[in-house]
C-alpha positions in Angstrom: -0.1 -0.2 0.1 1.3 3.4 -0.9 0.1 7.2 -0.5 1.2 9.7 -3.1 4.3 11.0 -0.9 5.8 7.9 -0.3 5.2 5.6 -3.7 8.4 5.3 -5.4 8.2 5.0 -9.0 9.8 2.3 -11.2 12.0 4.2 -13.1 13.6 1.3 -15.2 13.3 -2.6 -15.2 15.8 -5.2 -16.7 19.3 -7.1 -16.3 17.9 -8.9 -13.2 16.7 -5.5 -11.6 14.8 -2.3 -11.4 16.0 1.4 -10.9 13.2 2.8 -8.4 13.6 6.4 -7.3 16.5 6.7 -9.2 18.4 4.1 -6.9 19.3 0.6 -8.8 18.1 -2.4 -7.2 19.4 -6.1 -8.1 16.8 -9.0 -8.1 13.2 -9.0 -7.4 11.4 -6.9 -4.9 8.1 -6.5 -3.0 6.5 -2.7 -2.6 4.6 -2.9 0.7 3.7 0.7 2.4 5.9 2.4 -0.1 8.9 0.8 1.3 11.2 -1.9 -1.2 12.0 -5.1 0.3 14.1 -7.8 -1.8 12.1 -10.7 -2.5 13.5 -14.4 -3.3 11.3 -15.3 -5.8 13.5 -16.0 -9.0 10.0 -16.6 -11.2 6.6 -17.8 -11.1 6.7 -21.5 -10.5 6.7 -22.0 -7.0 5.3 -19.5 -5.8 3.5 -19.9 -2.3 0.8 -17.7 0.1 4.0 -17.4 2.1 5.8 -15.2 -0.4 3.2 -12.9 0.0 2.4 -12.7 3.8 3.5 -8.8 4.1 0.3 -8.1 1.8 -2.3 -10.8 3.4 -1.6 -11.0 7.0 -0.7 -7.2 8.2 -3.3 -5.1 10.6 -3.7 -2.8 6.9 -3.7 -4.5 3.9 -3.6 -3.0 0.3 -6.9 -3.2 -2.0 -4.8 -4.4 -4.9 -1.4 -6.1 -5.5 0.2 -6.0 -8.7 2.0 -9.6 -9.4 4.7 -8.9 -12.0 5.7 -12.9 -13.1 8.5 -12.3 -15.3 8.9 -11.5 -19.4 5.4 -13.4 -19.7 2.3 -13.6 -18.2 1.2 -16.9 -16.7 -1.3 -17.7 -14.1 0.1 -17.9 -10.4 -0.6 -20.9 -8.9 -4.3 -21.7 -7.3 -3.4 -21.4 -3.9 -1.8 -18.2 -4.4 -5.1 -16.6 -6.0 -7.3 -18.1 -3.4 -5.0 -16.8 -0.3 -5.4 -13.3 -1.9 -9.2 -14.0 -2.2 -9.7 -15.1 1.4 -7.5 -12.1 2.8 -9.8 -9.9 0.5 -7.2 -8.3 -1.2 -7.0 -7.9 -5.2 -4.6 -9.7 -7.2 -3.7 -8.7 -10.8 -1.5 -10.6 -12.5 0.8 -9.4 -15.3 4.0 -9.4 -16.9 6.9 -7.5 -15.1 6.9 -4.8 -17.6 2.9 -4.1 -17.5 3.0 -4.6 -13.6 5.8 -1.7 -13.6 3.7 0.5 -15.4 0.4 -0.3 -13.6 2.2 0.4 -10.2 3.5 3.9 -11.7 -0.1 4.8 -12.6 -1.9 3.6 -9.7 0.5 4.4 -7.0 1.0 7.8 -8.5 -2.8 8.6 -7.8 -2.5 7.6 -4.5 -4.0 4.1 -4.5 -3.7 2.0 -2.0 -1.3 -0.7 -4.0 0.9 -3.3 -3.4 3.8 -4.8 -5.4 5.4 -8.1 -6.3 7.7 -8.0 -9.1 9.9 -10.8 -10.6 13.2 -9.5 -12.1 13.5 -10.0 -16.1 
């Protein structure tokens, strides 16, 4: 989740990382409450609800999480989709480039949004 003041824009992505708010970050990452956290996900295979705990178990949850699944869109595992439904948190699965563009738009509008981005 984020508000307009704390939403770091994704300036660029590729070469195994991201440039966010002008700072290069290697690997996959989560954007939770406007803060950037490293994320161990290297691809969509093997994702589990535990990988999304910061979005699903916190006292304040986002309305929507943008899930960037790499170079191309694939469906996240059923148990991940189910965990988001049960937590009443929206999940939008996209390729990572689309998730980055959506993040910039929604976070820039001050929406309560989080992001889970697999590096490409």
